[in-house]
C-alpha positions as CSV (number, residue, x, y, z in Angstrom):
1,M,81.9,100.6,98.1
2,D,79.8,99.0,95.4
3,Q,82.5,98.0,93.6
4,Y,83.4,95.4,96.2
5,G,81.7,91.9,97.0
6,P,80.1,91.5,100.5
7,L,83.1,90.1,102.1
8,A,85.3,92.7,101.0
9,N,83.0,95.5,102.2
10,K,83.3,93.9,105.4
11,V,87.1,94.2,105.5
12,I,86.7,97.7,104.5
13,A,84.5,98.3,107.2
14,Y,86.8,96.5,109.6
15,Q,89.6,98.8,108.6
16,D,87.6,102.1,108.9
17,T,86.8,100.8,112.3
18,V,90.2,100.1,113.2
19,V,91.2,103.7,111.9
20,K,88.5,105.4,114.2
21,L,89.3,103.5,117.2
22,V,93.1,104.1,117.2
23,P,92.9,107.5,118.9
24,T,90.2,106.4,121.5
25,A,91.2,103.0,122.5
26,K,92.6,103.0,126.0
27,E,92.5,99.3,126.8
28,P,91.6,95.9,125.1
29,A,87.8,96.2,125.8
30,D,87.7,99.3,123.8
31,W,88.4,97.2,120.7
32,A,84.9,95.3,121.1
33,P,83.5,97.1,118.1
34,L,85.8,94.8,116.0
35,G,84.0,91.8,117.4
36,E,81.3,92.6,115.0
37,F,83.3,91.2,112.5
38,I,84.9,88.7,114.2
39,A,84.1,84.9,114.8
40,I,85.6,85.4,118.3
41,D,85.9,81.5,119.5
42,E,87.5,80.7,116.3
43,F,89.9,83.5,115.5
44,A,93.4,83.2,115.0
45,R,95.8,85.8,113.4
46,T,99.5,85.0,112.1
47,G,101.5,88.2,112.0
48,P,104.5,89.1,110.0
49,F,107.0,87.7,112.5
50,L,104.9,84.3,112.3
51,D,103.4,85.3,115.7
52,N,100.0,84.0,116.7
53,Q,97.2,85.5,118.5
54,D,93.8,84.4,119.5
55,W,91.0,87.2,119.9
56,A,92.2,88.2,123.4
57,G,95.8,88.3,122.3
58,Y,95.0,90.3,119.1
59,T,93.1,93.0,121.0
60,E,95.9,93.1,123.9
61,M,98.4,93.7,120.7
62,I,96.6,96.2,118.9
63,Q,96.2,98.1,122.2
64,G,99.9,98.3,122.8
65,W,100.5,99.4,119.3
66,S,97.9,101.8,119.3
67,G,98.9,103.4,122.6
68,S,102.4,104.0,120.8
69,V,101.0,105.8,117.8
70,Q,99.7,109.4,117.4
71,E,98.2,109.1,114.2
72,F,97.1,106.2,111.9
73,E,96.1,106.2,108.2
74,T,95.3,103.9,105.4
75,T,95.2,104.1,101.7
76,V,93.6,101.1,99.9
77,R,95.7,99.6,97.0
78,R,94.0,96.5,96.1
79,V,91.2,94.3,97.3
80,A,90.3,90.8,95.8
81,E,87.5,88.6,97.2
82,L,87.5,85.0,96.5
83,E,85.5,82.2,98.0
84,H,85.4,82.9,102.0
85,R,88.9,85.1,101.5
86,V,89.6,88.7,101.0
87,Y,93.2,89.8,99.9
88,F,93.6,93.2,101.1
89,E,96.5,95.4,100.2
90,V,97.0,98.7,101.9
91,E,99.5,101.5,102.5
92,E,99.7,102.0,106.3
93,R,101.0,105.2,107.6
94,H,102.0,105.3,111.4
95,R,103.0,108.6,113.4
96,Y,105.4,108.0,116.2
97,G,106.1,111.6,117.6
98,S,107.0,113.8,114.5
99,D,108.3,110.5,112.2
100,W,106.1,108.6,109.9
101,L,106.7,104.9,109.3
102,V,105.0,103.8,105.9
103,V,104.5,100.3,105.2
104,N,102.8,98.1,102.7
105,S,100.5,95.5,104.2
106,M,98.9,92.7,102.6
107,N,96.1,91.0,104.7
108,V,94.4,87.9,104.1
109,F,91.0,87.8,105.7
110,E,89.4,84.3,106.0
111,F,85.7,83.9,106.7
112,N,83.6,81.4,108.1
113,A,80.2,80.2,106.9
114,A,78.5,82.9,109.1
115,G,80.5,85.4,107.4
116,K,82.8,86.4,110.3
117,V,86.4,86.6,110.0
118,C,87.8,83.5,111.4
119,H,91.6,83.9,110.3
120,L,93.9,86.6,109.6
121,D,97.5,86.5,107.9
122,V,99.3,89.8,107.9
123,Y,102.2,90.4,105.5
124,L,104.3,93.6,105.6
125,Q,106.9,95.5,103.8
126,S,108.6,98.1,105.6
127,P,111.9,100.3,105.3
128,P,114.9,98.8,106.6
129,P,116.0,99.6,110.0
130,P,118.5,102.6,110.4
131,A,122.0,101.1,110.0
132,A,124.1,100.5,113.4
133,G,126.5,103.7,113.5
């Protein structure tokens, strides 16, 4: 991780924590280790459908998602750190039963003056849904 700046290293540690928690988190409170990286009172997330969550809403959302996947893996593609922001592009692999969903994810992490994530924007590229037949 020496190739990245201090904020990018926090994003990578955040991602590693998510991957580690997916198989074990059973309720929103189990995501508390992510709070180490987050400005909890300021946090806002805008998702790929222009959905917005505060910290409590985000942990509920990821709990619902993680309960539906059997495995979650990522491969970092590109990382760019600019003042107060990290642009983090990853390939995400989600296993649902015997099927894998692979999506490209671009996440923009914005940090406050204390070095905590205060805003997260998520952009996704995914395969089209199956054609109605």
